[in-house]
C-alpha positions in Angstrom: 0.0 16.9 39.6 -3.6 16.7 41.3 -3.9 18.8 44.4 -7.0 17.7 47.1 -8.9 21.0 45.9 -9.0 19.6 42.4 -10.2 16.0 43.9 -12.9 17.2 46.3 -14.8 20.2 44.9 -18.0 20.6 46.7 -18.1 22.0 50.2 -19.4 18.9 51.7 -16.7 16.8 50.4 -14.2 19.6 51.1 -15.0 19.3 54.8 -15.2 15.4 54.9 -11.7 15.2 53.0 -10.3 17.8 55.4 -11.9 15.6 58.8 -10.1 12.4 57.3 -6.9 13.6 56.2 -6.6 15.0 59.9 -7.1 11.4 61.1 -5.3 10.1 58.4 -2.4 12.6 59.4 -2.6 12.3 63.2 -2.0 8.4 63.4 0.4 8.3 61.0 2.3 11.8 61.8 1.1 12.4 65.0 -0.1 15.6 64.3 -2.3 17.3 67.7 -5.9 17.2 67.5 -7.3 19.9 65.3 -10.1 20.3 68.0 -7.6 22.2 70.0 -6.4 24.2 67.3 -7.2 27.8 67.4 -9.8 28.7 64.5 -7.2 30.5 62.6 -4.5 27.7 62.6 -7.5 25.3 61.9 -8.3 27.4 58.7 -4.9 27.6 57.8 -4.2 24.0 57.8 -7.5 23.5 56.0 -6.3 25.8 53.2 -2.9 24.0 52.9 -4.4 20.4 52.5 -6.8 22.0 49.4 -3.3 23.0 47.9 -1.3 19.8 48.3 -0.4 17.9 46.2 -2.7 14.8 46.1 -1.2 11.6 47.7 -1.7 8.1 46.7 -1.2 6.9 50.2 -4.0 9.4 51.3 -6.3 8.2 48.7 -6.2 4.8 49.4 -6.7 5.7 53.2 -10.1 7.3 51.3 -11.3 4.7 49.4 -11.0 2.4 52.9 -12.9 4.5 55.0 -15.8 4.4 52.1 -15.5 0.9 51.8 -14.0 1.0 48.0 -11.3 -0.6 46.1 -8.8 1.9 44.8 -9.5 1.8 41.3 -13.6 2.4 41.9 -12.8 5.3 44.2 -10.3 7.1 41.7 -12.8 6.7 38.8 -15.9 7.9 40.9 -14.0 10.9 42.2 -12.4 11.6 38.7 -8.6 11.0 40.0 -6.1 10.3 37.6 -4.1 8.0 39.3 -0.9 9.2 37.4 -0.9 12.6 38.7 -1.0 11.4 42.6 2.5 11.3 44.1 
């Protein structure tokens, strides 16, 4: 299984991906706004994100946000689609 830290390796990629993940989860799972969280909680969530198994639904969301097709996004990011959950 791929983890998000395996996909998003550069710091800027990780920051952007974590922000997209926060938006994705907020709309789908009603997670409280991260801007209101304590710094320690925010960092904990960021690290947890990096070590979470990569989800097909979230990668599809990223592709849409980047205005790319899913297969193209996976190819550009080096994602093995078979390793997504």
